[in-house]
N, C-alpha and C positions, 0 to 999 in steps of 0.2 A: 253810473257814478264815476266822477273824475278820479283817475288813479293817481296815487303818489308813487313815484319811482325813486327808489333809494340809491345811494351811492354804490352799495353792493350789487344791486341789480344792473346798474350802468356798467360797472366793472366786468360783469359776466358776459357782456355782449359787445362792448365797444373796443374795436381794435384799430390800429393805425392803417392796416391794410385796407380796411373798408372806409375809414374816415378821410384819408388823404384825397382819394378821388371824389368823395362827396363834397369836400371843401372846394375843389376845383370847379365842380358844377355849380355850387352855390355862389361863388364869387364871379364866375362867368355870367350867371344870370343877373347878379347885382350890377355889374358894369355894363350889361346890355339893356338896362332899364326895365327889367322884368320883376324888380323887387321894390316894394314901397317901404322906405326906411328913412327916418330922419336921423340926424346926428344925435347921439345919446344926450339925454338931459342929466347933468351932474349937479347935485346939491352939495355944497360944502358944509359939512356938519361942524368940523373943526379944522381950521386952516392948517394945511400940510399934514394932517393927522387922520381925519375921518371924512370919507366921501360916500355919498349914496347915489347910484346911477340907475336910470330907467332906460331900457333898450328895447323898443318895439320893432317888429318887422312883419310884413305880410308877403308871403311867397306862395308859389303854386303848390308847394309840398306841405304847407302849414303856415299858421300865423301865431303870434304870441309876443311875449316880452320876457326879458330877463331883468330881474331886480338884483342889483349887485352892490355889495358893500366893499369898498376899497379902503382898508384901514392900515396905512403904513405903520402906524403906532404898534400894530400887533407883531412887527418883525422880531421883537425881542421877547416874545411870549410863545406859548404853545398853540395859540390860536392863529389860523392862517390869515394872511393879509387880504386875501380875496375870498369872499363867501357870497353865494348866489342861489337864487331859486328861479327856475324857468317855467312859465305857464305856456302850455301848448294847446292850440285850438285847431279845429278843422277849418280850413280856409273856404270851403264850399258852403258849409252849413252854419259855421260859427259855434259848433258844438265843442265844449271844453273836453279835451282828451286826457290831459295829464298835467300834474305838477312834478317837476323833476329837480332833484338836488343838482345844483349848478356848479359845484366846485370842480369835480373831475371833468365835466364837459368843457368848462372854461380852460382848464389846464391842457386837455388833450387837443381841443380844436385849435388853440393857439399854436401849439407845436406842429399840428398837422398842416396848417396853412403855411408855416415856414418851410416845412418839408416839401410841400407842393411847389412853392416858389423856387426852392433850392434845386429841385429836379429840373426846372426849366432854365435856371440861370447859372448854376455852378458848373465848373468844368467837369467833364465825365470822370476823369481820373483824379478824384480828390484823395489826398493822402493825409492831411492834417486838419482836424477839427479843434477849434479853440472855443471854450465856454467861459465867458466872463460872468461870473455868478455861479453859485453852487446850490441854489435852492430848488424849489418845485419846478420852475420852468427850465432850468438847466437839465434836470433829470428827464423831463418830458421831451425836450428837444433832442437829447442824446438818443432816446428810443426812436423818436419819429424820423430823425435824419438818417439813422441806420437802415431805415426802410428804403431809402432812395439813393444812398451812396455808401461805399465801403471805405472806412477810414483805417489807416494803419496806425495812426497815433491820435489820441485825444488828450488835449491839455485843458486844465481848469485853473482858474484864478478866482480868488474871493478876497474881499476886504479883510475877512477873518481867516488867516492862513489855516487854522485848525479845521475850519469847515471845508476848505479845498482839499486838505489831506484826507479827511473822512470820505468825501465824495470820490476822490481818486481811488482810494482803497476799495470802495464798494463797487466801482464801475470800471476798473481796469484802466484808469486814466493816469495822467501825471500832473501833479500840482506844480505850478510855476509862478514866476513873477508876472506882472501885467504885460509889460512890453514883450517879454519872452514868449508869452502865450500867443500873442498876435502875429509876431514876425514869422513869415513863411507859411502861415496857415492858409488853407484853401477856402475854408468856411469858418466864419466867426459868428457866434451868437452873443449878443449883449442882453443879459437878463438880470439886471441889477436894480437896486432901489436908489441908484445914484441920482442926484439932482444936478450934477456937473459932469462934463465930458470925461469919460474914462478911456475911450478909444480915440487914438490920434491917427490922422490920415497918413502921416509919414511912416507908420508902422505897416501899412497894408501892402501886400505884394500885388503887382499888376494882375488883374483877373480874379482877385479874391471876391467872395460874396459874403455880405454881412446880413444877418437877420437881427434887426434891432427891435426888441420886444418890451424893454422897460421904458421909463420916462414917458408916462401917458398923460402928462399935464403940460400946458403951453409954456410953463416957465422951467420945466425940467428937461435935461438932455443927457444922452450917453455918448454921442459922437461929436467931435469937434468940427469946426468949420472946414478944415482941410479934408477930413474924411468925407463930409457931405459934398464938397466941391469936386473931389476927385472921382466921384462915383456916379453912375446912372441910378437915379432914384425911382424906386417902385413903391407904391403905397397900396393899402387895402381900399381906402376911400380918399379921394381928393378933398372932399368937403371936410371929412373928419380930420385929415392931416393938417389942413390949413387952419383949423380951429383948436385942435387938441395937442398936436405934436410940437414940443419945444425943439426937437431936433430939426424939424422942417422950418418952423416959424423963425427961430433965432438965427439960423444959418441962411435963410432966404433961398434955400436950394430949389432948383426947378424940378418939378415932378415930371418924369418921363411917361409913366403909365400907371394905371391901376393893375393889380395882380390879375383881376378878372379879364382885362384886355389881353394880357399875355396868354392866359388859359384859353381864351376864345380865338386866339390867332390874329387879333386885330393889331397888336403891336409886337415887334420883334426886337430883341436885344442881340447885337452881334456877338458871336462866341468870343470868349477871352476878355470881355468887358468887365471892369470892376463895378460891382453893383451893391446897392444897399436896398433892402426891403424893410420899410418902416411899418411895423404892425401895431395897430391900435386895438383891433378886435371889433367885429361887427355883429349886430344882432342876427343878421342872416346866417352867420356861422353857427350861432347858438340854436336857432330854430331848425336848421338843417340837421344838426347833430342830435337834437332832441327827437326829431322825427325818425332819424335812423335808429335810435335806441328804442323808441316806442314801437316801431314796426318790427324790430327784431324780437322784442319781448311779446309781441302779439301773435307771432307766427307759431 
C-alpha cells in the first residue's frame, strides 16, 4: 500500500546537514544530463493570484511529480502561499512508494540549494547576512545558511516593518531599512513577493553573493538591471530561467552556469566575484528530498 508521509514525519527526519549535500548531488546529476525533467507546466487559475503547477522528474533515485499551488493571494491570510503534494515512485519498477506533504520539502529544499551554492560562491569569511523578506523562506534560509557560513550580523527588511521587527526579535537579527540591509552585506537573500525590483546593483559590495528566490514568473523581478549586469549569474536550470525568471528575461543577463555544473566541477567562478544565484526550484530537488525522507523513515 502506498504510504502517506505527513509534515510531522518529514520534520522528524529532514535536516539541512543531510539535505544540502543531497541537493548538490541532485543538481550535479541534472546538469550532467542524468535526469529526465521538463520545465514545469503552470496553469493560470487567476491572473497574478492563483497558479497550479505540475513538476515531474525521473532520476536514478526515484521518479514522480510535485503538484503545487502557488497562491500569492494567500499572503494576507493564514493559509500558506505555497501548498504541494509529492508523488514518489520507484524508478526501476514503477511501484508507487509514497505521497508526501510537499510544504516543508519545498521550503527546506529551496533553502538547502541556496546554502549549497553559497558554500561554493560566497567568501569564506562572511560577516553580514541580509534577508529581504521576513516570511517562510527568510526563516528557512537563515537556518540553512548558518550550516555553511558563520555570520556575525543578520539584517532583515520587510515591506511591513512590524514583520521585520518580529522576525528580528525571534532570530537575533536586526530590522533595518532596505538599502541599509544590503550595503556591506556579504550574502543577500531576496525572498519577497515583489513584482518589481527591490535590490539595486549600486548597493552591492564587490564580491557579494545574492540568492534570489522570489519572482518566479516571467513578468516579476526582485533585482534591477544593474544588479544583474554587475554579477556573474548562476541558475538552477537554463531552460527554466529563460522561460520563467523575470529577473533573467527582463534584464537579458547572460547565464554563466547552472548550479549543477559548479557542483560537478565543470564550471568555476573566480574567488571574490560578485554573484547572483537565481533559484526557481526544480522537480529533481523535490524527488531527491522525498526519497531522502522515504528512506530515512523506512530504516
